[in-house]
C-alpha positions as CSV (number, residue, x, y, z in Angstrom):
1,M,-19.2,9.4,-20.7
2,R,-15.5,9.7,-20.7
3,Q,-14.7,9.3,-17.1
4,Q,-11.5,7.9,-15.4
5,S,-11.3,9.0,-11.9
6,S,-8.5,8.4,-9.4
7,A,-9.5,7.7,-5.8
8,A,-9.6,11.0,-3.8
9,A,-10.0,12.1,-0.2
10,P,-12.6,9.5,0.5
11,L,-10.0,7.0,-0.1
12,L,-9.7,7.5,3.6
13,A,-6.1,8.4,3.3
14,A,-6.3,5.4,1.0
15,A,-3.3,3.2,1.7
16,A,-3.4,4.6,5.1
17,L,-5.6,3.9,8.1
18,L,-5.5,3.1,11.9
19,L,-4.4,3.1,16.1
20,A,-3.9,1.1,19.4
21,A,-1.8,0.3,22.4
22,P,2.0,0.4,22.8
23,R,2.6,-3.1,21.3
24,T,-0.4,-5.0,20.1
25,A,-3.8,-3.4,19.9
26,A,-6.9,-5.4,20.5
27,L,-9.4,-5.0,17.7
28,I,-12.7,-3.4,18.6
29,P,-15.7,-5.8,18.1
30,R,-18.0,-4.7,15.4
31,A,-21.6,-5.5,14.7
32,A,-22.3,-8.4,12.4
33,T,-22.8,-7.6,8.7
34,P,-24.5,-9.5,6.0
35,P,-22.2,-12.0,4.2
36,R,-20.4,-10.5,1.2
37,R,-21.3,-11.9,-2.3
38,V,-18.1,-12.7,-4.2
39,V,-18.9,-14.0,-7.7
40,R,-17.0,-15.1,-10.7
41,A,-16.7,-12.8,-13.7
42,A,-19.2,-14.7,-15.8
43,A,-21.9,-13.5,-13.4
44,A,-21.5,-10.0,-14.7
45,A,-23.7,-10.7,-17.8
46,T,-27.4,-10.6,-17.2
47,D,-29.0,-11.9,-20.3
48,G,-27.6,-12.7,-23.7
49,N,-24.9,-10.2,-24.6
50,A,-26.2,-7.5,-22.3
51,A,-23.7,-6.2,-19.8
52,Q,-24.7,-5.2,-16.2
53,Q,-24.3,-1.4,-15.8
54,Y,-23.2,0.2,-12.6
55,D,-22.7,3.8,-11.4
56,V,-19.1,3.1,-10.5
57,V,-16.8,0.2,-11.5
58,V,-13.6,-0.1,-9.4
59,L,-10.7,-2.0,-10.9
60,G,-8.5,-3.3,-8.1
61,A,-9.3,-4.2,-4.5
62,G,-6.3,-2.7,-2.6
63,P,-6.8,-0.1,0.1
64,S,-7.6,2.7,-2.4
65,G,-10.0,0.6,-4.5
66,L,-12.0,-0.8,-1.6
67,A,-12.1,2.5,0.3
68,T,-13.4,4.2,-2.9
69,A,-16.0,1.4,-3.4
70,A,-17.1,1.6,0.3
71,E,-17.5,5.4,0.1
72,C,-19.6,5.2,-3.1
73,R,-21.9,2.6,-1.5
74,K,-22.4,4.9,1.5
75,R,-23.7,7.5,-1.0
76,G,-26.2,5.0,-2.5
77,L,-24.3,4.4,-5.8
78,S,-24.4,1.0,-7.5
79,V,-20.8,-0.4,-7.4
80,C,-18.9,-3.3,-8.9
81,V,-15.3,-4.2,-7.8
82,A,-13.2,-6.4,-10.0
83,D,-10.0,-8.0,-8.7
84,P,-8.5,-11.4,-9.3
85,T,-7.1,-11.5,-5.7
86,L,-10.2,-10.5,-3.7
87,Q,-9.7,-13.4,-1.3
88,K,-6.0,-12.8,-0.6
89,T,-4.3,-10.8,2.0
90,W,-2.6,-7.6,0.8
91,P,1.1,-8.2,0.4
92,N,2.5,-4.9,1.5
93,N,2.9,-3.3,5.0
94,Y,1.3,0.1,5.5
95,G,2.2,2.6,8.2
96,V,0.1,5.7,9.2
97,W,0.0,8.7,11.6
98,I,-2.6,7.9,14.2
99,D,-3.9,11.5,14.4
100,E,-4.7,11.4,10.7
101,V,-6.7,8.1,10.7
102,A,-8.4,8.1,14.1
103,P,-10.9,10.8,13.1
104,L,-11.8,8.6,10.1
105,G,-12.8,5.8,12.4
106,Y,-10.2,3.3,11.3
107,D,-8.3,3.2,14.6
108,D,-9.5,-0.4,15.2
109,C,-7.4,-1.5,12.2
110,V,-4.0,-0.9,13.6
111,D,-2.1,-3.7,15.4
112,V,1.0,-1.9,16.7
113,V,1.6,1.7,17.7
114,W,4.8,3.6,18.4
115,K,4.8,6.6,20.7
116,Q,7.4,8.5,18.7
117,S,9.4,8.4,15.4
118,K,13.1,9.0,14.9
119,V,14.8,10.4,11.8
120,I,18.6,9.7,11.7
121,F,20.9,11.5,9.3
122,E,24.3,10.9,10.9
123,D,25.8,9.4,14.0
124,V,25.8,11.6,17.1
125,G,28.2,14.5,16.7
126,G,27.6,14.9,12.9
127,D,26.8,18.1,11.1
128,L,23.2,17.3,10.6
129,P,21.1,17.0,13.8
130,N,18.9,14.0,14.1
131,C,15.3,14.5,15.2
132,T,12.5,12.8,17.2
133,L,8.8,13.3,16.4
134,N,6.5,12.9,19.4
135,R,3.7,11.8,17.2
136,P,2.2,8.3,17.4
137,Y,2.5,6.1,14.3
138,G,0.9,2.8,13.7
139,R,1.1,-0.3,11.5
140,V,-2.0,-1.2,9.6
141,D,-3.5,-4.6,10.4
142,R,-3.9,-5.7,6.7
143,K,-6.4,-8.5,7.4
144,A,-8.6,-6.4,9.7
145,L,-8.6,-3.4,7.3
146,K,-9.5,-5.5,4.2
147,K,-12.3,-7.2,6.1
148,R,-13.6,-3.9,7.4
149,L,-13.6,-2.3,3.9
150,L,-15.2,-5.4,2.3
151,D,-17.9,-5.3,4.9
152,E,-18.5,-1.6,4.1
153,C,-18.9,-2.5,0.5
154,R,-22.0,-4.6,1.3
155,G,-24.5,-4.3,-1.5
156,A,-21.7,-4.0,-4.1
157,T,-21.0,-6.7,-6.7
158,L,-17.5,-8.2,-6.0
159,L,-16.0,-10.0,-9.0
160,E,-13.0,-12.3,-8.8
161,A,-11.7,-11.2,-12.2
162,R,-9.0,-9.1,-13.9
163,A,-9.9,-6.3,-16.3
164,T,-8.2,-6.6,-19.6
165,A,-9.6,-3.5,-21.5
166,V,-11.7,-0.4,-20.9
167,D,-13.5,1.3,-23.7
168,H,-14.9,4.8,-23.3
169,A,-17.6,6.6,-25.2
170,D,-18.7,10.2,-25.2
171,D,-22.4,9.4,-25.1
172,A,-22.6,6.0,-23.3
173,A,-21.2,4.2,-20.3
174,S,-17.7,2.9,-20.3
175,R,-17.4,-0.8,-21.1
176,V,-15.0,-3.0,-19.1
177,T,-13.8,-6.4,-20.6
178,L,-12.8,-9.0,-18.0
179,D,-10.4,-11.9,-18.4
180,D,-13.0,-14.5,-19.1
181,G,-14.4,-12.4,-22.0
182,S,-17.5,-11.1,-20.1
183,E,-18.2,-7.4,-19.9
184,I,-19.6,-4.9,-17.4
185,E,-20.4,-1.2,-17.8
186,G,-19.8,1.8,-15.6
187,L,-20.7,5.5,-15.7
188,V,-17.4,6.0,-13.9
189,V,-14.5,3.6,-14.0
190,V,-11.8,3.9,-11.3
191,D,-8.4,2.5,-12.1
192,A,-7.0,1.3,-8.7
193,T,-4.9,-1.5,-10.2
194,G,-1.6,-0.2,-8.9
195,F,1.6,1.3,-10.2
196,R,1.2,0.1,-13.9
197,R,-1.8,2.4,-14.4
198,R,-2.6,0.5,-17.6
199,F,-6.1,2.0,-18.0
200,V,-5.2,5.7,-17.3
201,E,-4.7,7.8,-20.4
202,H,-2.3,10.7,-20.8
203,D,-1.8,13.4,-23.5
204,A,2.0,13.0,-23.2
205,A,4.3,10.1,-22.2
206,F,3.9,9.2,-18.6
207,D,7.5,9.4,-17.2
208,P,7.4,9.6,-13.4
209,G,10.1,9.1,-10.8
210,F,9.7,6.0,-8.6
211,Q,9.9,5.3,-4.9
212,V,11.5,1.8,-4.8
213,T,11.6,-0.4,-1.8
214,Y,12.6,-3.8,-0.5
215,G,11.1,-4.8,2.9
216,A,11.3,-7.9,5.1
217,L,9.6,-9.0,8.3
218,L,12.2,-10.9,10.3
219,R,12.3,-13.0,13.4
220,V,15.7,-12.4,15.1
221,P,16.8,-15.1,17.5
222,G,17.9,-13.5,20.7
223,G,16.2,-10.2,19.9
224,H,17.1,-7.0,18.1
225,P,18.6,-3.7,19.4
226,F,15.5,-1.5,18.9
227,A,13.2,0.1,21.5
228,L,9.6,-1.2,21.1
229,D,8.0,2.2,21.6
230,E,9.9,4.0,18.9
231,L,9.7,3.8,15.1
232,V,12.7,4.6,12.9
233,L,11.1,6.6,10.1
234,M,14.4,7.1,8.2
235,D,18.0,6.1,8.9
236,Y,20.1,7.7,6.3
237,R,23.5,6.7,7.7
238,D,25.8,5.1,5.1
239,G,28.8,4.0,7.2
240,Y,27.6,0.4,6.8
241,I,28.8,0.5,3.1
242,G,32.4,0.6,4.2
243,D,34.9,0.1,1.3
244,D,32.4,-1.6,-1.0
245,A,33.1,0.7,-4.0
246,A,30.3,-0.7,-6.2
247,M,27.7,-0.2,-3.4
248,R,29.1,3.2,-2.6
249,A,28.7,4.3,-6.2
250,A,25.1,2.9,-6.3
251,N,24.3,4.8,-3.1
252,E,25.6,8.0,-4.7
253,R,23.2,7.5,-7.6
254,F,20.3,6.1,-5.6
255,P,20.7,7.1,-1.9
256,T,18.6,5.1,0.5
257,F,17.3,5.1,4.0
258,M,16.2,2.3,6.3
259,Y,12.6,2.3,7.8
260,V,12.3,0.2,10.9
261,M,9.1,-1.1,12.7
262,P,9.9,-3.0,15.9
263,I,7.0,-5.4,16.4
264,S,8.0,-7.4,19.4
265,E,11.2,-8.4,21.2
266,D,12.3,-10.8,18.4
267,E,10.1,-9.7,15.4
268,I,10.8,-6.6,13.4
269,F,10.1,-5.1,9.9
270,F,12.9,-3.4,7.9
271,E,12.5,-1.6,4.6
272,E,15.3,-0.2,2.5
273,T,13.9,2.7,0.4
274,V,14.9,5.0,-2.5
275,L,12.7,8.0,-1.8
276,V,12.4,9.0,-5.4
277,S,14.5,8.6,-8.6
278,R,14.2,8.6,-12.3
279,P,14.7,5.9,-13.5
280,G,13.7,3.8,-10.5
281,G,16.3,2.0,-8.4
282,D,16.7,-1.8,-8.4
283,S,15.0,-3.6,-5.5
284,R,17.7,-6.4,-5.8
285,D,20.3,-3.8,-5.0
286,L,18.1,-2.6,-2.0
287,E,17.9,-6.2,-0.7
288,A,21.7,-6.4,-0.7
289,R,22.0,-3.1,1.1
290,L,19.4,-4.1,3.7
291,K,21.3,-7.3,4.5
292,K,24.6,-5.5,4.8
293,R,23.1,-2.7,6.9
294,L,21.5,-5.3,9.3
295,R,25.0,-6.8,9.8
296,E,27.2,-3.7,9.9
297,S,24.9,-1.1,11.5
298,Y,22.6,-3.1,13.7
299,G,24.7,-6.2,14.6
300,I,22.0,-8.6,13.2
301,E,23.8,-11.6,11.8
302,S,21.2,-14.3,12.0
303,F,17.5,-14.0,11.2
304,E,14.5,-15.8,9.6
305,V,12.6,-14.0,6.9
306,L,8.8,-14.3,7.7
307,E,7.7,-12.4,4.6
308,S,9.2,-10.0,2.1
309,E,7.9,-7.4,-0.3
310,R,9.0,-5.2,-3.2
311,A,7.4,-2.0,-4.4
312,A,7.8,0.7,-7.1
313,I,5.5,3.7,-6.6
314,P,5.2,6.3,-9.3
315,M,5.9,9.8,-8.1
316,G,4.9,12.8,-10.2
317,G,4.5,12.5,-14.0
318,M,1.8,13.9,-16.3
319,D,-1.8,14.2,-15.0
320,P,-4.3,11.9,-16.7
321,V,-6.7,13.2,-19.3
């Protein structure tokens, strides 16, 4: 069967998910679940050269991959998830609208909630009016969400392995080769490996735009100037660039905004973002802009980087076959 599905609505707003109190939300206790079985790739083979066959094979254990696997298990399907980083915390921060994820039952996987969100286009008095959205927004607790989704995958086979090839046939299951040479089969194979989409096939060249970001979680000695109950969804002001001609030219080609998550009095997450461009922007340029914006716009001179992240997210492009 020639099947390559992308995750869909049951991805539970996939990279989304979650709610809580004004600053740090306590997680809701959950009933104990049977221990998960994480095995090495070699365990995929049953006897001789025979490959274990599943209804669904999910390649990648990010939010989309695990949400898809969990939903398939709820429907009684046999599932295998393969990812070389099953035991590691997801590296990227995720933010969600509370009214979208609470009905899905994932509001116990948010650790910070902001009562409102602000969009800033210009300083007060400019031609474009700024706006405030009175709609709660939350930061996903990555560890809690991953544990929750892994628990919901109980009964699935979880392989610490990287897929290296997928071969499809019209009259047989798809065969997945893993990085130790072992193989598994799936009636449906879901590519949830991320932006490279190496197993997704297209009739024409895949030439999307990209949303490019550089983000950093900071500790700011003495505190930062942001209110703890308000998220800055977008700050498009560019006055921080000043007379830096090279940065001004780069901003004309790849305009950016700052996304701000105040976590506590001295901890805060910033992310400089190119909404979409083709070709994609350079995250190193975004890192330089972020640091200059911190200094010139927000008066933050000294800080400790607790963690940092980079992302390039395909936007648009040809549909897969």
